[in-house]
N, C-alpha and C positions, 0 to 999 in steps of 0.2 A: 159789053155783051160778048164777051170772049168766052162764055161758058158752053163748052162743046161736049159736056157729059163727063163720065168717069174717065180717068186716064188709063192708058194701057196697062200700066203697073197695078192699078186698082182691079182691073178686070183679070189680069194674071193672078193675082192674090185670091180672087173670088173662085177662079177655076181651080186652083190649088186646094182650097178648103173643100170644094165639091169632090174633087179626085181622093182626097184624104178620107172623106166621109165613105165614099164607094170602096175604097181600099179596105177600110175597117170593116165595113159590111161583108165584103168578100172573104176577109179573114176569118170572120164569125162563121160564115157559111162553111169554110174549109175545116175549121175546128169541130163543128157539129158533125160534119160529114165523117171526119176521122173518128169521132166517138161512135157514130152508129156503125162504121166498118169494123171497129174494135169489138163491139157488141156482137155483131154477126159472127166474127170469127171466134169469139168465145163461145158463142151458142153451138157453132159447128164442133169446136174441140171437146166441149162438154157434153155433146150429145151422147147419150148412152148407146152402146153398141147393140144391135138388134139381137134377140136370142137365137141360138142355133136351131131350136125346135119350138114348134107351137102346137097346143092342143085346143082344137075348136070346139066349143060347147055347143049344145043344142039350142033350140029357140027360147027356152026359159032356163032359169038357174038350176032347176032340178033334172034337166034332161041329161042323158049320158053323152059323153063326147062323141063327136061326129066325125072328125078326122085328125090325124096327126099331120102336121105340115113341116117342111123345112123352114128355117127362120126367114128366108128370103123370098117365100112363095108369093107370087102374085095373086094367087086365088084364095088366100088365107081370109076368113071372114072377120067381121069386127068382134066377134065373140071369142077370138083366139088369145090365149094367154101363153107367155114364154115357159117352157119347161126345160129341164135337164136331160141330157141324152138318156140316162138310165130311165127317167120317167117316160121318155118317148118309147124306148124299147119295151117297157113294161104294158104301156098302153097298146101297143101294136100286138104284143103277145096275148093281151087279154081281149083281143078282137075288135079294137078300134080300127077303122079303116085307114089305109095310107091314102094321102091325097093322089089322085090319078095324074096330077099335073106335075108336081114337084118330087114324087117318088121318094119319100123319107125311107120307106123299107129297103130301097136299093142302096141309099147313103148309109144306112145303118147295118147293111149286110144282112137283112133279116127275110130274104125272099124264100117263099117255099120251094 
């Protein structure tokens, strides 16, 4: 009756297997996180630059434009679309109002 259970070496081998399994899991987590981070970086790099100028349309598709905005205007509505500088100038010349917050008319040097 000298059976005192597993030997110290058996227990250490068991511990080693557990730690190797944990290490493999941690390495999978690291690999997955590196993949996610690379996707985030790619998304930031590939993100299209915002337009320089915006034209905000009215409430429906047939309404005339409401405002011309600078591309980074915080007050541009969801119905805004990007336009070129010459289109912004033309819209302002045709009577579309300049946004009172971002003042595209000042940036385009079209003040009265």
